[in-house]
N, C-alpha and C positions, 0 to 999 in steps of 0.2 A: 504493500499499500504506500503511494507516494507520501501521504502525511506522515507515516512513520520513520521513512527514510530520511525525512527534513522537517523534523517538528519545528526547530528552531526557525527555519525560514517562513514557515506557515504561521507561526505566532507572531513572529516580528512582524510580519506584513498586516495582520489583523490590527496589531496595536497601533502600527503606523498611520493605518487609515482612518483609525479611531480617535486620533490625537484630538484634532477639533471637538470630535464630541464630547470628550474628556472636558475640553474647555469650556464646552456649553454648559456642563453640570456645574463647573466653577463659575461661570457666569450666572447659574440660577441662585447660587448661594451667596452670589455678592463678593467672590473672591477677584474676579475680573470682568472687564466691560468687554472681553473679545467674544463674539459669537452670539447669534440668535437675536440680533436687534432686527434684522430682517424678517418680517413674517413671512416670507416666500422662501426663507431658508439658505439663499445664495451664499452665503458667508461661511458656511459650516458643512463638515463632511459628517455622515451619519453611518451609522450601521446597519440600518434597514435598507440596505441595496443589495442586490445580488452580486455585485461586485466585488464588495468586502469578503465574500467568502468564495467565489468562483476564483478571482484573481490570485489569492495565494495557493489555492490548489493548482491552479495551471503553472505557478512558478514552481510547485513541488514536482509535477510531471517534466517541467524543463530542467530541473536541477537532476531528476532521475536520469536524464539523456545527457548531461555536461553540466556546465557552469553558469549557464544562463539565467538561472534561478536566483543566485546570488547578485550578478551583475544587475538584474532588473531591480530586485529589492533595494539597492542602493540608488537606483533610478526614482523608485517611488519614496526614498527617503527626502532626496533632492525637491521631488514636487510637492512633498506634505511640508517641509521646511519653508520653501517659497510660499506655499498657501498660506500659512501662519504668519510669516513676515508681513506679506501683503496685508492680512487682516488686521494686524497689531498697527501697523503703520499708516494704513489707507483705509482702514473699514471694508476693504474689500479683498477677497480671495483671489484666486486664479479664475480669470473670467475674460470674456471678449475684451473687454475695456483694457485689462492688462495687456493683452497680445497688441492690441491696437497701438497703445503707448510705447510697447518694445519695438514696434516695426517704424514707429516715427521717429525713434531715437538715434541721434548721431553719434559719433564718437566723443565729441566735446562733452554733450549733455550726460551721456553714459559715465564719463569720468567724475563729473561734477555730481552724480547721483550716487556714486559709489563713495567719494570723499564725505558726502552728507550722511549716509545711512550704514555704510559697511561697520564703521566703528561702534556704533550705538549699542548699548547693552542688550536692548531689545533683539538686535540682529545677531549677536554673538550666542545669545541665549537660544534663539530659534533653531537656527543652523547646528550649533554646537551641541543642543541638547537631542535632536532628532538623530543627527549622526552618532550621538554615543549610545543611544537607544539601538539603533541599527548595529552598530559595532558589537554591543553585547548579546544582542539577540542572535546574531550569527556567529559567536564564537563557539568553539568545541566543547567547553564545559556546559553551556546552556542546552547546545544541541543534546549533549549526552543525557543531562538530567531529564530533559523532557521526553528522551527516549525511555528512560528508565519509568517514568511516571505514566507514560501512555501504555508501555508494554503491561505494567501491572494494573491500570484503572483504566482500560481503554474505553469500557461503556460510560463511566464515570465522566470521563475527559468529552466524550463526543456529546453525550445526552444531558449532562449537568452543568459542567464548567463552562461550556460556551454560552449556552443561554443564560446562564448565571450572569455572564461577563455582559452580554448584549442587553439585559433586562432594563437598566437603568436609563439607556438612550432612548427606549420607546414611548417615553412621555414628553421627551423635548418637543417645543412648540413650533417645530420647523419641519419643513419638507425634506425627507433623504436625499442625499447629494453626496457623491463622492469626488475625492480629487482626480481620480484618472476620468472618470466621464467628463467632469468639470473642464478638464484639458483638452480632451478629444472634442467636445462639442464648442469650446472656444475655439479652437483651432479652424474647425470646421466653419465656423461663422466669419471668422476673419477672412478664409479663402473667399468665402461669398460675397466680400464686398467689392471684389473684382467687377463685378456686374454694375456698381455705381456708376464707374465710368463711361461705360457704355449707354447708361441711361443721360448723364451729364451730355454726352455728345449729341443725342437724340435731342434733348431739350435745347442745346445751343442751336443747332440747326432751325429749331423753331421759331427764335425769338424775331419778333416782329416790332418795329417802330413806326409808328404813323407820322409823327411829327415832333420837332423839338425846337424851344422858344431859345435856346442857350441863354436862358437867365442870368446864371453866373458863368463866364467864360472859364475859370479855372476852379475845380473843386479838388481840395487835398483831402484824403482820407488817411488817418494814422491810426493805426490798431495796436494798441499796446498788449502787454503780456503781464498777468498776475499782479494787476494794480490794485490794492487793497484800498479803496477811497479813504477809508477811515484813518488812514497813515497819511493823510495830506491836509496841509492846513486850509486848502480850498473848500475842506469839508469838516474843518473844525479841529484838527489835530494840533496838538500844543508844539509841536517843533515845525519850523519854517521850511518845510521840504519840497515846497512850491512858490518860490519868491518870485520869480521871473512871470508866471502865470498870473500869480496874485497881482502884480502890478498891473497886467493887462485886464485882467478883471476890474481894477479900480478905475481905469482909465476908461472902461466902457467898450472894450473891443472884444472882451471874451467874455462867453455867457456859459455860466456851469449850471448843469440839470441836475437836480436833486434827487430824482427818484427813479434812477436806471439800474436795471439788472440784466443778468446773461440767464439765458435758460438752462444753459450747461455750465458745469464748473471744471470742464476739461475743453483743452483747446481745439480737438477735433471736432466735436461737434458744434460748438458754440461757433468756430469760424465758418464752417459749411453754411450755417443757418444765417450768419450774418451776412454771407456774401449770396445766399439765392434769396430768391424773391419769395419762396414759400415761408409758411409760417409754423415755427415749432408747436407752439402752444394749441393749434388746431390739429396736429398730428399729420400734417402734411409732408410728403417726403421732400428732402432737401435737394433731391436729383431732378425733380418734376419742375422745378421753378427756374426761371430765367436768373443767369448771374449777372450782377450788375454790371461788371466789366463789359459782358458781352451787349449788355443793352446800350451802353456808354457808347461802344465803338460802333455798333449799329447806328447809333443817332449822329455819329459825325463827331464825336470827342477821340482825340488822340489819347490812347488809355497806357499808364504807365505802371508797372508794377514792381517796385522795390521792395526785397524780404530779407530780412535776417535770420530768417527761419527756415530757409530753402530757396534753391536756385536750381533752375535747369541743368542737370548733368552734374549737379555739386553732390556733397556728402550729406544726405537728407534721410539717412536711414533706410528703410523700404519705402521710396516714393509713391508706390501707389497707395500706400495706408497713410501717408501725410496729410495733413490738413491742405498741403499744398498739391498733392497729388494729381487732383483733377484739374486743376488751373494750369498745370505745366505739362499736360497731355497735349501732344502735338496737335491734334484735332481742334481740341478746345482752345488751344494757346493762339491758333492764327486766326480764330473769330473773336478772340477776347483782348488780347494783348499785343500793342506796337513797340513798347520796350520792356526791358528787364534789366535787372542786375545778373551777372554770372557766377557770383560767389557770395559766401558769407563771410562776417567778420567778426572777432572776439566781442567788440563793443559796437553800439549802435553807432556811435560818433565816426567810426570809421566808414559804416556804411553811407551816412550823408556826406562825409568828405568825398568819398569817390563817385557817390552819384549826383552830387549837385555840381562838382565840377566836369561830369562827363567823362570820368576815367574807366568807370565801370558801368558802362550802358551799352547793352545788346538789343538788337533788333531784327525785324525780319528783311528790312531792306537797307540796313546800314546805318539808319538815321539815329546820330546820337544827342543831337540838342532839342529843346522841348519849346521850338518856336512857333508851333501850331496854335493857331487862334484858340481853339478850344480844346480844354485839356483836362483829364482826370488823372491824378497822382495819388497812387497809393503806397504809403509805406507801412510795411509790417515789421514790426520791431520785436527785439527780444527782451526789453522792458527790464521788469523784475523778476525774471524768472530764476527760481532757485538754481543754483546756490548765489545767493544776493551779493556775497563780496566779489563774486567775478563778472557783476553786471557793469561796474564802474572800473576806470583805471587806478591801478594803485599807485597814486600820486597824491602829494599832500592837499592840492588845491580840491580835490574831490573827497576827500575826508572831512565833512564837515560835523560829523556826528560819532562819538564814542559812548561806550556802554554807560559813562557817567552823566550821559545825557539822557538816559531813558529813566523814566520814573516808575520803575517797577522792583520796589526793594524786595517783592516775594520771590523773584527770579534770581537765578545764578548769573555771575559774571558774563560768562560764556553765552548764556541765553540773550541777555540784555545787548551782548554784541551782535548776536543775530538780527535783533530789531534794529540796532544801531546800522549795521548793514544793509537792511532793507530801506530805511530812512535815506541812506546816502544814494541807494540804488535809484530811489523815487527822485531825489533832486537832481541826478544825472539825467534822468528822464525829463525832467523839468527843463534842463538844457537843451535837450534835443527838441522838444517841441517848439521850445522858443527861437530856435536855428531856424527852424522852417517858417516860422511865422514872420521872422526878421527877413529871410531869403524873398518871400513873397510879397512883403509890406507893399510894393509899389504897383502891383497888380490889382485887378478887380477878381479877387480871389476869397474863398471861404474854406476854412479847414476845419474837419471835424474830427475829434479825438475821441476814442473809447477803447477799453480794454476787452479782451476775450472773456476774463472771469478775474475774480480775485484771488489772493493767498491768504490763508491764517499765518499769523506770525505771534504766536502765544497771546492772541488776543483775549480769550476767555478760559484757556484751558492749555494744557501741556501739549500742543502740537504745532507742526511747521508744516506748510503745504496745503493739501487739498484731501479730502475723503470721499473716495468713490462709494458712498452709502447713501440708500433712500430714507436713511433715519435721519432726517435734516432737522437741525434743532435753530431755534432763533439765532444763536452766536453764529452757527455755521453758514446760514442764509446771508447773514449780515456781512461776515469776512469773505466768503468764497463766492457769491451771488452777486452781490450788489457790486456795481462798477462805476468808474467815472466816466460821465459824459460832457463834453463841452465842445462849442463851437466859437471858431475865432473868426472875425470879419476883418478884412483889410480896410484902412482908410477910403480907398477909391470905392471899394464895395458900400461901405455905409453912405457915402456920399451919393452913389447911384440908385442904391437898393433899398428905400426907407421902408419899402411895403416889407422885403425879406426880414430885415432888422427886426422890424416891428412885431412880426410874427415869431421870431426866434425869441425875442424877449418875454412875451407872452406865453411861451409853452415850458419855460424853464421848470416848472413845478408839476408838470404832468408827468403818469405814470409811464415808463418806456421799457421795452424790452428789446433786445439787440437784434431780434430776430425782422425787426420792422426798419433797419439801418436802410437796407435797399431803396425804399420807399421815401426816405427823407431826402437821399440822393436825388431820386427822380424829381421829386418837388423842386429841390434846389436850382437842377438844370432846364425846368419846364419840358420833361419828356412825357410824351404823350404815346402810351403803349399798353397792351393789354398785360405787360407785368406790373404795372403801375396802378396800386390802388390808392386813391386819395384819402380815405379814411385811416390808413395805416401810417401815414405821414403825422408824426408828433408836432409839426410846424402848422398843421391844419385846425383850422377851429372846429371842423367837423371830424377831428381825430376819435376813433372809437375806443372808448375805454372798456378794457376788458380785463378778467382775472388773468394772473400771469403763473400757469403750472411750472414749476422747477422740474428739470430731467423729462419733460414732456408727459408727466404724470397728473392726471387730472385731480388725484388725492393729495399732491404737493402744491397747494396753491401760495404762491409768495405772500399774499396779503394776510393768510391766514396763519402763515408760519413766524412772519418778522415780529420783532417785538422790539421797538425804539427805545424803550425806555430801560432795557436792561443789556448787559453784557457791555456798558460802555469801556470804550479802551481808554487804558489808563496813560 
């Protein structure tokens, strides 16, 4: 019998596959907050699946005919440790989202991720503990002991011990799901995303523009990254992290919106719905809506796309899965973009240097300047993406804040430094936006800035980054989903377009979700197209006020989750 020949391997695999379920029991008795917070049970692995018993038995058969059983057991241990690590640090185990983010990651981001997380105690405990269990379970001593027990008490082991071990998990308030099934299902789902680009191509070819007034000749869109607006003095933060933009606001040329949120707290989905004319809150597929760069190019604007998170042919991870994979598809690109950058940079300032002076500008026709009469220019920045201290140059003039400036006596010096680095990154981002405003100051231009999502920086709990969980607390919604939105108008624009500036001023307190961005841009340009829905432009007095579901989940309405009186950042 295979189990009798390799009992250590069999028992080790059962233990590995049930580790998250054990954590679930600890959660229920209040010893840990890991697991079972999602009612659908997507964060935990459970015993009540066929895989938990079939898989160990199959490995015993493999071991009977060679050493593949032991090798696969170490693979299960690695998956299990990864699942627990993701759950502990990001409130999500192995999932489609985790695979998607992995495919988007380039070498630089991977290095920063490792620096941020690899030496954390939770990481060492996850991987060290799981591998220790695996090594102990596969040791000859344990194997021999189990063989002796099974030979003496075979019926007890099969009919009593195993059911007794599994009984506590049957009462867990989650659906059964094991790590092997989750891994296979998630990877299969990732592969299915390839169909999205085919759908985007079809939607691109179907874009129609009936007319364009070219109301604003030059529209600049700046998309930031991980900007927690509650760490900006534009939104009441105690540190002067946005001095230049605050001055522009004081002069009446910058309009700061007070109630903007993102439908997603991760870049991929947030960016896709920010670019597509579809509406996330209504469950519309982002691939079916016209992309705003495509609409603008069809309308007669010269469209420029400069990104510090990806470039055609650059090191973008698995480009097809990145948030820019669809825009850089050859078919889509030919219909949507006129100019773009050819590489990415360590700092956003380098991107601005090399694109504003024309050094790094590629195009279909070799056109490098931006002398066209009507232009749409998009800048996609790296912003405040973790690791925060890597987001600004290591020079004295950019180190405005230290741990001593952070009013959080409850945190260690290292954690206060993390907040200080975020503050410095925010101030550096302030300089970048101000540079673009200065560069286009003499043109009839409007600049729209918003971020894809926010980032927690020890705002109300011991956490940095984001959580990929459906258990969204008011504090999580505040730090991760609320985003900055601001519109800058040049002096020539304010002189020529009193109606536009008046409509912008009237709209700053209206609730906004970033999936409506394309319609604001169509409104500013005066584009007439089936893609444009007037009621979705926040600048219109007829703007449609609707509930804003987070993660496209009708049960996660932002208005019902938010709590503006609690979790105040100190």
